[in-house]
N, CA, C and O atoms as a Maestro MAE file, in Angstrom:
{
 s_m_m2io_version
 :::
 2.0.0
}

f_m_ct {
 s_m_title
 :::
 protein
 m_atom[328] {
  # First column is atom index #
  i_m_mmod_type
  r_m_x_coord
  r_m_y_coord
  r_m_z_coord
  i_m_residue_number
  s_m_chain_name
  s_m_pdb_residue_name
  s_m_pdb_atom_name
  i_m_atomic_number
  :::
  1 25 46.026 104.668 151.101 1 A "UNK " " N  " 7
  2 3 46.841 104.791 149.906 1 A "UNK " " CA " 6
  3 2 48.310 104.665 150.275 1 A "UNK " " C  " 6
  4 15 48.750 105.142 151.321 1 A "UNK " " O  " 8
  5 25 49.046 104.025 149.408 2 A "UNK " " N  " 7
  6 3 50.487 103.938 149.617 2 A "UNK " " CA " 6
  7 2 51.151 105.201 149.078 2 A "UNK " " C  " 6
  8 15 50.532 105.973 148.346 2 A "UNK " " O  " 8
  9 25 52.405 105.402 149.440 3 A "UNK " " N  " 7
  10 3 53.135 106.555 148.933 3 A "UNK " " CA " 6
  11 2 53.251 106.494 147.404 3 A "UNK " " C  " 6
  12 15 53.178 107.525 146.735 3 A "UNK " " O  " 8
  13 25 53.429 105.307 146.862 4 A "UNK " " N  " 7
  14 3 53.511 105.154 145.403 4 A "UNK " " CA " 6
  15 2 52.191 105.534 144.734 4 A "UNK " " C  " 6
  16 15 52.192 106.165 143.677 4 A "UNK " " O  " 8
  17 25 51.075 105.158 145.339 5 A "UNK " " N  " 7
  18 3 49.762 105.524 144.791 5 A "UNK " " CA " 6
  19 2 49.537 107.041 144.855 5 A "UNK " " C  " 6
  20 15 48.955 107.637 143.948 5 A "UNK " " O  " 8
  21 25 50.005 107.637 145.932 6 A "UNK " " N  " 7
  22 3 49.889 109.087 146.081 6 A "UNK " " CA " 6
  23 2 50.732 109.785 145.019 6 A "UNK " " C  " 6
  24 15 50.273 110.728 144.375 6 A "UNK " " O  " 8
  25 25 51.958 109.322 144.839 7 A "UNK " " N  " 7
  26 3 52.839 109.906 143.816 7 A "UNK " " CA " 6
  27 2 52.201 109.761 142.435 7 A "UNK " " C  " 6
  28 15 52.231 110.701 141.640 7 A "UNK " " O  " 8
  29 25 51.631 108.609 142.146 8 A "UNK " " N  " 7
  30 3 50.953 108.399 140.859 8 A "UNK " " CA " 6
  31 2 49.771 109.353 140.695 8 A "UNK " " C  " 6
  32 15 49.562 109.896 139.610 8 A "UNK " " O  " 8
  33 25 49.000 109.562 141.758 9 A "UNK " " N  " 7
  34 3 47.852 110.472 141.701 9 A "UNK " " CA " 6
  35 2 48.312 111.901 141.425 9 A "UNK " " C  " 6
  36 15 47.676 112.628 140.661 9 A "UNK " " O  " 8
  37 25 49.408 112.296 142.043 10 A "UNK " " N  " 7
  38 3 49.946 113.639 141.833 10 A "UNK " " CA " 6
  39 2 50.456 113.782 140.408 10 A "UNK " " C  " 6
  40 15 50.180 114.782 139.746 10 A "UNK " " O  " 8
  41 25 51.195 112.790 139.933 11 A "UNK " " N  " 7
  42 3 51.721 112.844 138.561 11 A "UNK " " CA " 6
  43 2 50.575 112.848 137.549 11 A "UNK " " C  " 6
  44 15 50.636 113.571 136.554 11 A "UNK " " O  " 8
  45 25 49.549 112.063 137.785 12 A "UNK " " N  " 7
  46 3 48.394 112.040 136.883 12 A "UNK " " CA " 6
  47 2 47.740 113.415 136.840 12 A "UNK " " C  " 6
  48 15 47.361 113.892 135.770 12 A "UNK " " O  " 8
  49 25 47.608 114.046 137.988 13 A "UNK " " N  " 7
  50 3 47.027 115.390 138.039 13 A "UNK " " CA " 6
  51 2 47.882 116.391 137.277 13 A "UNK " " C  " 6
  52 15 47.357 117.232 136.547 13 A "UNK " " O  " 8
  53 25 49.189 116.305 137.445 14 A "UNK " " N  " 7
  54 3 50.096 117.198 136.726 14 A "UNK " " CA " 6
  55 2 50.020 116.976 135.219 14 A "UNK " " C  " 6
  56 15 49.944 117.931 134.445 14 A "UNK " " O  " 8
  57 25 50.041 115.720 134.813 15 A "UNK " " N  " 7
  58 3 50.061 115.407 133.388 15 A "UNK " " CA " 6
  59 2 48.719 115.665 132.718 15 A "UNK " " C  " 6
  60 15 48.653 115.803 131.497 15 A "UNK " " O  " 8
  61 25 47.665 115.731 133.496 16 A "UNK " " N  " 7
  62 3 46.362 116.112 132.944 16 A "UNK " " CA " 6
  63 2 46.389 117.582 132.544 16 A "UNK " " C  " 6
  64 15 45.798 117.972 131.537 16 A "UNK " " O  " 8
  65 25 47.079 118.390 133.340 17 A "UNK " " N  " 7
  66 3 47.172 119.823 133.083 17 A "UNK " " CA " 6
  67 2 48.249 120.134 132.036 17 A "UNK " " C  " 6
  68 15 48.093 121.059 131.238 17 A "UNK " " O  " 8
  69 25 49.328 119.369 132.043 18 A "UNK " " N  " 7
  70 3 50.442 119.615 131.118 18 A "UNK " " CA " 6
  71 2 50.846 118.303 130.436 18 A "UNK " " C  " 6
  72 15 51.915 117.759 130.714 18 A "UNK " " O  " 8
  73 25 49.987 117.798 129.542 19 A "UNK " " N  " 7
  74 3 50.255 116.492 128.925 19 A "UNK " " CA " 6
  75 2 51.451 116.463 127.982 19 A "UNK " " C  " 6
  76 15 51.929 115.389 127.617 19 A "UNK " " O  " 8
  77 25 51.933 117.628 127.588 20 A "UNK " " N  " 7
  78 3 53.063 117.669 126.669 20 A "UNK " " CA " 6
  79 2 54.407 117.401 127.343 20 A "UNK " " C  " 6
  80 15 55.417 117.218 126.663 20 A "UNK " " O  " 8
  81 25 54.423 117.376 128.667 21 A "UNK " " N  " 7
  82 3 55.659 117.137 129.409 21 A "UNK " " CA " 6
  83 2 55.863 115.638 129.603 21 A "UNK " " C  " 6
  84 15 55.001 114.973 130.178 21 A "UNK " " O  " 8
  85 25 56.990 115.089 129.133 22 A "UNK " " N  " 7
  86 3 57.265 113.675 129.388 22 A "UNK " " CA " 6
  87 2 57.469 113.442 130.897 22 A "UNK " " C  " 6
  88 15 58.260 114.142 131.530 22 A "UNK " " O  " 8
  89 25 56.768 112.478 131.460 23 A "UNK " " N  " 7
  90 3 56.859 112.243 132.913 23 A "UNK " " CA " 6
  91 2 58.288 112.023 133.412 23 A "UNK " " C  " 6
  92 15 58.622 112.423 134.528 23 A "UNK " " O  " 8
  93 25 59.121 111.396 132.602 24 A "UNK " " N  " 7
  94 3 60.492 111.129 133.053 24 A "UNK " " CA " 6
  95 2 61.366 112.384 133.069 24 A "UNK " " C  " 6
  96 15 62.501 112.341 133.545 24 A "UNK " " O  " 8
  97 25 60.850 113.492 132.556 25 A "UNK " " N  " 7
  98 3 61.594 114.751 132.589 25 A "UNK " " CA " 6
  99 2 61.210 115.625 133.782 25 A "UNK " " C  " 6
  100 15 61.777 116.701 133.973 25 A "UNK " " O  " 8
  101 25 60.258 115.169 134.577 26 A "UNK " " N  " 7
  102 3 59.840 115.938 135.752 26 A "UNK " " CA " 6
  103 2 60.736 115.566 136.929 26 A "UNK " " C  " 6
  104 15 60.777 114.411 137.354 26 A "UNK " " O  " 8
  105 25 61.447 116.554 137.444 27 A "UNK " " N  " 7
  106 3 62.310 116.344 138.604 27 A "UNK " " CA " 6
  107 2 61.449 116.556 139.854 27 A "UNK " " C  " 6
  108 15 60.989 117.670 140.106 27 A "UNK " " O  " 8
  109 25 61.228 115.495 140.634 28 A "UNK " " N  " 7
  110 3 60.330 115.613 141.794 28 A "UNK " " CA " 6
  111 2 60.853 116.537 142.892 28 A "UNK " " C  " 6
  112 15 60.105 116.906 143.797 28 A "UNK " " O  " 8
  113 25 62.126 116.913 142.821 29 A "UNK " " N  " 7
  114 3 62.703 117.782 143.846 29 A "UNK " " CA " 6
  115 2 62.714 119.254 143.435 29 A "UNK " " C  " 6
  116 15 63.059 120.115 144.245 29 A "UNK " " O  " 8
  117 25 62.343 119.555 142.194 30 A "UNK " " N  " 7
  118 3 62.346 120.936 141.713 30 A "UNK " " CA " 6
  119 2 60.922 121.488 141.701 30 A "UNK " " C  " 6
  120 15 59.964 120.731 141.546 30 A "UNK " " O  " 8
  121 25 60.781 122.803 141.864 31 A "UNK " " N  " 7
  122 3 59.442 123.405 141.831 31 A "UNK " " CA " 6
  123 2 58.683 123.065 140.551 31 A "UNK " " C  " 6
  124 15 59.235 123.102 139.450 31 A "UNK " " O  " 8
  125 25 57.424 122.739 140.722 32 A "UNK " " N  " 7
  126 3 56.574 122.303 139.610 32 A "UNK " " CA " 6
  127 2 56.348 123.419 138.596 32 A "UNK " " C  " 6
  128 15 56.504 123.208 137.393 32 A "UNK " " O  " 8
  129 25 55.984 124.595 139.076 33 A "UNK " " N  " 7
  130 3 55.624 125.699 138.190 33 A "UNK " " CA " 6
  131 2 56.641 126.002 137.113 33 A "UNK " " C  " 6
  132 15 56.309 125.951 135.929 33 A "UNK " " O  " 8
  133 25 57.873 126.316 137.486 34 A "UNK " " N  " 7
  134 3 58.863 126.675 136.475 34 A "UNK " " CA " 6
  135 2 59.225 125.538 135.511 34 A "UNK " " C  " 6
  136 15 59.397 125.778 134.316 34 A "UNK " " O  " 8
  137 25 59.338 124.336 136.004 35 A "UNK " " N  " 7
  138 3 59.773 123.263 135.117 35 A "UNK " " CA " 6
  139 2 58.670 122.763 134.194 35 A "UNK " " C  " 6
  140 15 58.953 122.160 133.159 35 A "UNK " " O  " 8
  141 25 57.414 123.009 134.559 36 A "UNK " " N  " 7
  142 3 56.310 122.555 133.729 36 A "UNK " " CA " 6
  143 2 55.525 123.716 133.125 36 A "UNK " " C  " 6
  144 15 54.520 123.502 132.447 36 A "UNK " " O  " 8
  145 25 55.974 124.928 133.366 37 A "UNK " " N  " 7
  146 3 55.301 126.122 132.863 37 A "UNK " " CA " 6
  147 2 53.828 126.125 133.268 37 A "UNK " " C  " 6
  148 15 52.938 126.363 132.451 37 A "UNK " " O  " 8
  149 25 53.599 125.855 134.549 38 A "UNK " " N  " 7
  150 3 52.248 125.802 135.111 38 A "UNK " " CA " 6
  151 2 51.919 127.165 135.712 38 A "UNK " " C  " 6
  152 15 52.633 127.648 136.590 38 A "UNK " " O  " 8
  153 25 50.843 127.781 135.240 39 A "UNK " " N  " 7
  154 3 50.432 129.063 135.806 39 A "UNK " " CA " 6
  155 2 49.513 128.828 137.006 39 A "UNK " " C  " 6
  156 15 49.270 127.685 137.395 39 A "UNK " " O  " 8
  157 25 49.009 129.908 137.586 40 A "UNK " " N  " 7
  158 3 48.221 129.781 138.811 40 A "UNK " " CA " 6
  159 2 46.911 129.020 138.597 40 A "UNK " " C  " 6
  160 15 46.483 128.279 139.483 40 A "UNK " " O  " 8
  161 25 46.280 129.186 137.458 41 A "UNK " " N  " 7
  162 3 45.034 128.456 137.176 41 A "UNK " " CA " 6
  163 2 45.341 126.968 137.002 41 A "UNK " " C  " 6
  164 15 44.616 126.117 137.517 41 A "UNK " " O  " 8
  165 25 46.412 126.659 136.278 42 A "UNK " " N  " 7
  166 3 46.818 125.263 136.121 42 A "UNK " " CA " 6
  167 2 47.146 124.644 137.475 42 A "UNK " " C  " 6
  168 15 46.793 123.495 137.744 42 A "UNK " " O  " 8
  169 25 47.827 125.416 138.329 43 A "UNK " " N  " 7
  170 3 48.184 124.929 139.657 43 A "UNK " " CA " 6
  171 2 46.925 124.577 140.446 43 A "UNK " " C  " 6
  172 15 46.877 123.541 141.108 43 A "UNK " " O  " 8
  173 25 45.910 125.430 140.379 44 A "UNK " " N  " 7
  174 3 44.649 125.136 141.063 44 A "UNK " " CA " 6
  175 2 44.000 123.878 140.496 44 A "UNK " " C  " 6
  176 15 43.442 123.076 141.245 44 A "UNK " " O  " 8
  177 25 44.070 123.700 139.185 45 A "UNK " " N  " 7
  178 3 43.524 122.483 138.566 45 A "UNK " " CA " 6
  179 2 44.281 121.245 139.023 45 A "UNK " " C  " 6
  180 15 43.681 120.192 139.241 45 A "UNK " " O  " 8
  181 25 45.587 121.366 139.169 46 A "UNK " " N  " 7
  182 3 46.386 120.245 139.690 46 A "UNK " " CA " 6
  183 2 45.933 119.911 141.110 46 A "UNK " " C  " 6
  184 15 45.725 118.744 141.444 46 A "UNK " " O  " 8
  185 25 45.781 120.944 141.942 47 A "UNK " " N  " 7
  186 3 45.367 120.708 143.329 47 A "UNK " " CA " 6
  187 2 43.974 120.089 143.415 47 A "UNK " " C  " 6
  188 15 43.725 119.240 144.271 47 A "UNK " " O  " 8
  189 25 43.067 120.507 142.532 48 A "UNK " " N  " 7
  190 3 41.730 119.899 142.517 48 A "UNK " " CA " 6
  191 2 41.822 118.433 142.092 48 A "UNK " " C  " 6
  192 15 41.113 117.584 142.631 48 A "UNK " " O  " 8
  193 25 42.683 118.138 141.139 49 A "UNK " " N  " 7
  194 3 42.878 116.748 140.718 49 A "UNK " " CA " 6
  195 2 43.441 115.898 141.839 49 A "UNK " " C  " 6
  196 15 43.033 114.751 142.024 49 A "UNK " " O  " 8
  197 25 44.371 116.456 142.581 50 A "UNK " " N  " 7
  198 3 44.946 115.733 143.727 50 A "UNK " " CA " 6
  199 2 43.862 115.462 144.760 50 A "UNK " " C  " 6
  200 15 43.779 114.358 145.299 50 A "UNK " " O  " 8
  201 25 43.036 116.454 145.035 51 A "UNK " " N  " 7
  202 3 41.949 116.279 146.008 51 A "UNK " " CA " 6
  203 2 40.982 115.195 145.553 51 A "UNK " " C  " 6
  204 15 40.550 114.369 146.357 51 A "UNK " " O  " 8
  205 25 40.642 115.194 144.268 52 A "UNK " " N  " 7
  206 3 39.726 114.172 143.741 52 A "UNK " " CA " 6
  207 2 40.325 112.777 143.842 52 A "UNK " " C  " 6
  208 15 39.623 111.817 144.158 52 A "UNK " " O  " 8
  209 25 41.608 112.666 143.578 53 A "UNK " " N  " 7
  210 3 42.252 111.355 143.548 53 A "UNK " " CA " 6
  211 2 42.659 110.835 144.922 53 A "UNK " " C  " 6
  212 15 42.727 109.623 145.130 53 A "UNK " " O  " 8
  213 25 42.933 111.749 145.869 54 A "UNK " " N  " 7
  214 3 43.428 111.313 147.178 54 A "UNK " " CA " 6
  215 2 42.477 111.621 148.326 54 A "UNK " " C  " 6
  216 15 42.574 111.018 149.396 54 A "UNK " " O  " 8
  217 25 41.560 112.556 148.107 55 A "UNK " " N  " 7
  218 3 40.669 112.970 149.189 55 A "UNK " " CA " 6
  219 2 41.281 114.023 150.095 55 A "UNK " " C  " 6
  220 15 40.667 114.418 151.086 55 A "UNK " " O  " 8
  221 25 42.491 114.486 149.766 56 A "UNK " " N  " 7
  222 3 43.160 115.506 150.576 56 A "UNK " " CA " 6
  223 2 43.079 116.843 149.851 56 A "UNK " " C  " 6
  224 15 43.641 117.012 148.769 56 A "UNK " " O  " 8
  225 25 42.374 117.787 150.462 57 A "UNK " " N  " 7
  226 3 42.302 119.143 149.909 57 A "UNK " " CA " 6
  227 2 43.452 119.959 150.477 57 A "UNK " " C  " 6
  228 15 43.781 119.854 151.658 57 A "UNK " " O  " 8
  229 25 44.054 120.769 149.626 58 A "UNK " " N  " 7
  230 3 45.179 121.599 150.043 58 A "UNK " " CA " 6
  231 2 44.702 123.047 150.061 58 A "UNK " " C  " 6
  232 15 44.473 123.640 149.007 58 A "UNK " " O  " 8
  233 25 44.552 123.620 151.263 59 A "UNK " " N  " 7
  234 3 44.066 125.001 151.350 59 A "UNK " " CA " 6
  235 2 45.135 126.001 150.911 59 A "UNK " " C  " 6
  236 15 46.330 125.706 150.924 59 A "UNK " " O  " 8
  237 25 44.679 127.177 150.526 60 A "UNK " " N  " 7
  238 3 45.586 128.214 150.019 60 A "UNK " " CA " 6
  239 2 46.723 128.512 150.994 60 A "UNK " " C  " 6
  240 15 47.848 128.773 150.567 60 A "UNK " " O  " 8
  241 25 46.451 128.477 152.264 61 A "UNK " " N  " 7
  242 3 47.491 128.780 153.255 61 A "UNK " " CA " 6
  243 2 48.650 127.779 153.212 61 A "UNK " " C  " 6
  244 15 49.735 128.065 153.717 61 A "UNK " " O  " 8
  245 25 48.420 126.600 152.607 62 A "UNK " " N  " 7
  246 3 49.454 125.563 152.544 62 A "UNK " " CA " 6
  247 2 50.131 125.447 151.178 62 A "UNK " " C  " 6
  248 15 50.937 124.540 150.973 62 A "UNK " " O  " 8
  249 25 49.825 126.333 150.254 63 A "UNK " " N  " 7
  250 3 50.398 126.240 148.907 63 A "UNK " " CA " 6
  251 2 51.927 126.242 148.923 63 A "UNK " " C  " 6
  252 15 52.551 125.569 148.102 63 A "UNK " " O  " 8
  253 25 52.529 126.977 149.832 64 A "UNK " " N  " 7
  254 3 53.994 127.028 149.913 64 A "UNK " " CA " 6
  255 2 54.592 125.672 150.287 64 A "UNK " " C  " 6
  256 15 55.778 125.432 150.061 64 A "UNK " " O  " 8
  257 25 53.784 124.795 150.853 65 A "UNK " " N  " 7
  258 3 54.261 123.478 151.272 65 A "UNK " " CA " 6
  259 2 54.200 122.442 150.155 65 A "UNK " " C  " 6
  260 15 54.667 121.316 150.329 65 A "UNK " " O  " 8
  261 25 53.625 122.813 149.004 66 A "UNK " " N  " 7
  262 3 53.446 121.842 147.917 66 A "UNK " " CA " 6
  263 2 54.023 122.378 146.602 66 A "UNK " " C  " 6
  264 15 53.353 122.368 145.569 66 A "UNK " " O  " 8
  265 25 55.256 122.838 146.656 67 A "UNK " " N  " 7
  266 3 55.877 123.428 145.472 67 A "UNK " " CA " 6
  267 2 56.559 122.401 144.573 67 A "UNK " " C  " 6
  268 15 56.749 122.654 143.383 67 A "UNK " " O  " 8
  269 25 56.927 121.252 145.125 68 A "UNK " " N  " 7
  270 3 57.550 120.191 144.337 68 A "UNK " " CA " 6
  271 2 56.686 118.936 144.433 68 A "UNK " " C  " 6
  272 15 55.793 118.849 145.277 68 A "UNK " " O  " 8
  273 25 56.955 117.983 143.576 69 A "UNK " " N  " 7
  274 3 56.239 116.702 143.656 69 A "UNK " " CA " 6
  275 2 56.543 116.037 144.999 69 A "UNK " " C  " 6
  276 15 55.638 115.536 145.667 69 A "UNK " " O  " 8
  277 25 57.822 116.035 145.391 70 A "UNK " " N  " 7
  278 3 58.192 115.414 146.669 70 A "UNK " " CA " 6
  279 2 57.493 116.095 147.844 70 A "UNK " " C  " 6
  280 15 56.997 115.423 148.749 70 A "UNK " " O  " 8
  281 25 57.454 117.438 147.829 71 A "UNK " " N  " 7
  282 3 56.744 118.170 148.893 71 A "UNK " " CA " 6
  283 2 55.277 117.765 148.945 71 A "UNK " " C  " 6
  284 15 54.713 117.561 150.020 71 A "UNK " " O  " 8
  285 25 54.677 117.654 147.782 72 A "UNK " " N  " 7
  286 3 53.251 117.347 147.703 72 A "UNK " " CA " 6
  287 2 52.974 115.932 148.199 72 A "UNK " " C  " 6
  288 15 51.974 115.696 148.877 72 A "UNK " " O  " 8
  289 25 53.844 115.000 147.868 73 A "UNK " " N  " 7
  290 3 53.694 113.623 148.370 73 A "UNK " " CA " 6
  291 2 53.733 113.641 149.896 73 A "UNK " " C  " 6
  292 15 52.874 113.049 150.548 73 A "UNK " " O  " 8
  293 25 54.726 114.317 150.460 74 A "UNK " " N  " 7
  294 3 54.842 114.381 151.930 74 A "UNK " " CA " 6
  295 2 53.590 115.015 152.551 74 A "UNK " " C  " 6
  296 15 53.083 114.541 153.567 74 A "UNK " " O  " 8
  297 25 53.105 116.084 151.930 75 A "UNK " " N  " 7
  298 3 51.921 116.774 152.446 75 A "UNK " " CA " 6
  299 2 50.720 115.838 152.446 75 A "UNK " " C  " 6
  300 15 50.016 115.727 153.450 75 A "UNK " " O  " 8
  301 25 50.487 115.173 151.333 76 A "UNK " " N  " 7
  302 3 49.315 114.278 151.230 76 A "UNK " " CA " 6
  303 2 49.456 113.111 152.212 76 A "UNK " " C  " 6
  304 15 48.487 112.756 152.882 76 A "UNK " " O  " 8
  305 25 50.630 112.520 152.305 77 A "UNK " " N  " 7
  306 3 50.841 111.414 153.246 77 A "UNK " " CA " 6
  307 2 50.504 111.887 154.663 77 A "UNK " " C  " 6
  308 15 49.788 111.200 155.391 77 A "UNK " " O  " 8
  309 25 51.009 113.038 155.050 78 A "UNK " " N  " 7
  310 3 50.790 113.545 156.407 78 A "UNK " " CA " 6
  311 2 49.305 113.817 156.657 78 A "UNK " " C  " 6
  312 15 48.809 113.569 157.756 78 A "UNK " " O  " 8
  313 25 48.601 114.317 155.659 79 A "UNK " " N  " 7
  314 3 47.206 114.669 155.871 79 A "UNK " " CA " 6
  315 2 46.247 113.490 155.690 79 A "UNK " " C  " 6
  316 15 45.106 113.541 156.150 79 A "UNK " " O  " 8
  317 25 46.697 112.454 155.037 80 A "UNK " " N  " 7
  318 3 45.887 111.227 154.977 80 A "UNK " " CA " 6
  319 2 45.888 110.542 156.337 80 A "UNK " " C  " 6
  320 15 44.896 109.941 156.748 80 A "UNK " " O  " 8
  321 25 47.003 110.643 157.016 81 A "UNK " " N  " 7
  322 3 47.152 109.972 158.315 81 A "UNK " " CA " 6
  323 2 46.593 110.798 159.460 81 A "UNK " " C  " 6
  324 15 46.396 110.294 160.565 81 A "UNK " " O  " 8
  325 25 46.337 112.080 159.184 82 A "UNK " " N  " 7
  326 3 45.858 112.978 160.252 82 A "UNK " " CA " 6
  327 2 44.382 112.743 160.541 82 A "UNK " " C  " 6
  328 15 43.810 113.405 161.407 82 A "UNK " " O  " 8
  :::
 }
 m_bond[327] {
  # First column is bond index #
  i_m_from
  i_m_to
  i_m_order
  :::
  1 1 2 1
  2 2 3 1
  3 3 4 2
  4 3 5 1
  5 5 6 1
  6 6 7 1
  7 7 8 2
  8 7 9 1
  9 9 10 1
  10 10 11 1
  11 11 12 2
  12 11 13 1
  13 13 14 1
  14 14 15 1
  15 15 16 2
  16 15 17 1
  17 17 18 1
  18 18 19 1
  19 19 20 2
  20 19 21 1
  21 21 22 1
  22 22 23 1
  23 23 24 2
  24 23 25 1
  25 25 26 1
  26 26 27 1
  27 27 28 2
  28 27 29 1
  29 29 30 1
  30 30 31 1
  31 31 32 2
  32 31 33 1
  33 33 34 1
  34 34 35 1
  35 35 36 2
  36 35 37 1
  37 37 38 1
  38 38 39 1
  39 39 40 2
  40 39 41 1
  41 41 42 1
  42 42 43 1
  43 43 44 2
  44 43 45 1
  45 45 46 1
  46 46 47 1
  47 47 48 2
  48 47 49 1
  49 49 50 1
  50 50 51 1
  51 51 52 2
  52 51 53 1
  53 53 54 1
  54 54 55 1
  55 55 56 2
  56 55 57 1
  57 57 58 1
  58 58 59 1
  59 59 60 2
  60 59 61 1
  61 61 62 1
  62 62 63 1
  63 63 64 2
  64 63 65 1
  65 65 66 1
  66 66 67 1
  67 67 68 2
  68 67 69 1
  69 69 70 1
  70 70 71 1
  71 71 72 2
  72 71 73 1
  73 73 74 1
  74 74 75 1
  75 75 76 2
  76 75 77 1
  77 77 78 1
  78 78 79 1
  79 79 80 2
  80 79 81 1
  81 81 82 1
  82 82 83 1
  83 83 84 2
  84 83 85 1
  85 85 86 1
  86 86 87 1
  87 87 88 2
  88 87 89 1
  89 89 90 1
  90 90 91 1
  91 91 92 2
  92 91 93 1
  93 93 94 1
  94 94 95 1
  95 95 96 2
  96 95 97 1
  97 97 98 1
  98 98 99 1
  99 99 100 2
  100 99 101 1
  101 101 102 1
  102 102 103 1
  103 103 104 2
  104 103 105 1
  105 105 106 1
  106 106 107 1
  107 107 108 2
  108 107 109 1
  109 109 110 1
  110 110 111 1
  111 111 112 2
  112 111 113 1
  113 113 114 1
  114 114 115 1
  115 115 116 2
  116 115 117 1
  117 117 118 1
  118 118 119 1
  119 119 120 2
  120 119 121 1
  121 121 122 1
  122 122 123 1
  123 123 124 2
  124 123 125 1
  125 125 126 1
  126 126 127 1
  127 127 128 2
  128 127 129 1
  129 129 130 1
  130 130 131 1
  131 131 132 2
  132 131 133 1
  133 133 134 1
  134 134 135 1
  135 135 136 2
  136 135 137 1
  137 137 138 1
  138 138 139 1
  139 139 140 2
  140 139 141 1
  141 141 142 1
  142 142 143 1
  143 143 144 2
  144 143 145 1
  145 145 146 1
  146 146 147 1
  147 147 148 2
  148 147 149 1
  149 149 150 1
  150 150 151 1
  151 151 152 2
  152 151 153 1
  153 153 154 1
  154 154 155 1
  155 155 156 2
  156 155 157 1
  157 157 158 1
  158 158 159 1
  159 159 160 2
  160 159 161 1
  161 161 162 1
  162 162 163 1
  163 163 164 2
  164 163 165 1
  165 165 166 1
  166 166 167 1
  167 167 168 2
  168 167 169 1
  169 169 170 1
  170 170 171 1
  171 171 172 2
  172 171 173 1
  173 173 174 1
  174 174 175 1
  175 175 176 2
  176 175 177 1
  177 177 178 1
  178 178 179 1
  179 179 180 2
  180 179 181 1
  181 181 182 1
  182 182 183 1
  183 183 184 2
  184 183 185 1
  185 185 186 1
  186 186 187 1
  187 187 188 2
  188 187 189 1
  189 189 190 1
  190 190 191 1
  191 191 192 2
  192 191 193 1
  193 193 194 1
  194 194 195 1
  195 195 196 2
  196 195 197 1
  197 197 198 1
  198 198 199 1
  199 199 200 2
  200 199 201 1
  201 201 202 1
  202 202 203 1
  203 203 204 2
  204 203 205 1
  205 205 206 1
  206 206 207 1
  207 207 208 2
  208 207 209 1
  209 209 210 1
  210 210 211 1
  211 211 212 2
  212 211 213 1
  213 213 214 1
  214 214 215 1
  215 215 216 2
  216 215 217 1
  217 217 218 1
  218 218 219 1
  219 219 220 2
  220 219 221 1
  221 221 222 1
  222 222 223 1
  223 223 224 2
  224 223 225 1
  225 225 226 1
  226 226 227 1
  227 227 228 2
  228 227 229 1
  229 229 230 1
  230 230 231 1
  231 231 232 2
  232 231 233 1
  233 233 234 1
  234 234 235 1
  235 235 236 2
  236 235 237 1
  237 237 238 1
  238 238 239 1
  239 239 240 2
  240 239 241 1
  241 241 242 1
  242 242 243 1
  243 243 244 2
  244 243 245 1
  245 245 246 1
  246 246 247 1
  247 247 248 2
  248 247 249 1
  249 249 250 1
  250 250 251 1
  251 251 252 2
  252 251 253 1
  253 253 254 1
  254 254 255 1
  255 255 256 2
  256 255 257 1
  257 257 258 1
  258 258 259 1
  259 259 260 2
  260 259 261 1
  261 261 262 1
  262 262 263 1
  263 263 264 2
  264 263 265 1
  265 265 266 1
  266 266 267 1
  267 267 268 2
  268 267 269 1
  269 269 270 1
  270 270 271 1
  271 271 272 2
  272 271 273 1
  273 273 274 1
  274 274 275 1
  275 275 276 2
  276 275 277 1
  277 277 278 1
  278 278 279 1
  279 279 280 2
  280 279 281 1
  281 281 282 1
  282 282 283 1
  283 283 284 2
  284 283 285 1
  285 285 286 1
  286 286 287 1
  287 287 288 2
  288 287 289 1
  289 289 290 1
  290 290 291 1
  291 291 292 2
  292 291 293 1
  293 293 294 1
  294 294 295 1
  295 295 296 2
  296 295 297 1
  297 297 298 1
  298 298 299 1
  299 299 300 2
  300 299 301 1
  301 301 302 1
  302 302 303 1
  303 303 304 2
  304 303 305 1
  305 305 306 1
  306 306 307 1
  307 307 308 2
  308 307 309 1
  309 309 310 1
  310 310 311 1
  311 311 312 2
  312 311 313 1
  313 313 314 1
  314 314 315 1
  315 315 316 2
  316 315 317 1
  317 317 318 1
  318 318 319 1
  319 319 320 2
  320 319 321 1
  321 321 322 1
  322 322 323 1
  323 323 324 2
  324 323 325 1
  325 325 326 1
  326 326 327 1
  327 327 328 2
  :::
 }
}
């Protein structure tokens, strides 16, 4: 997967959970939770969507590493290559 495909997979997962948020209003450098009003259950659903779309599962111990869209892209890229 390319970085653009990974970013699209992450955005699709986010927008599945919070479809009322316009994609162009999501700042990839800001934490996802506060800007999209995503609670812990929604966050888990986003992570499951990312795993389904990319094949990269994000364990609970790594949640702090995937707080923004940009962080999540970097995490998935690193773990796809690992």
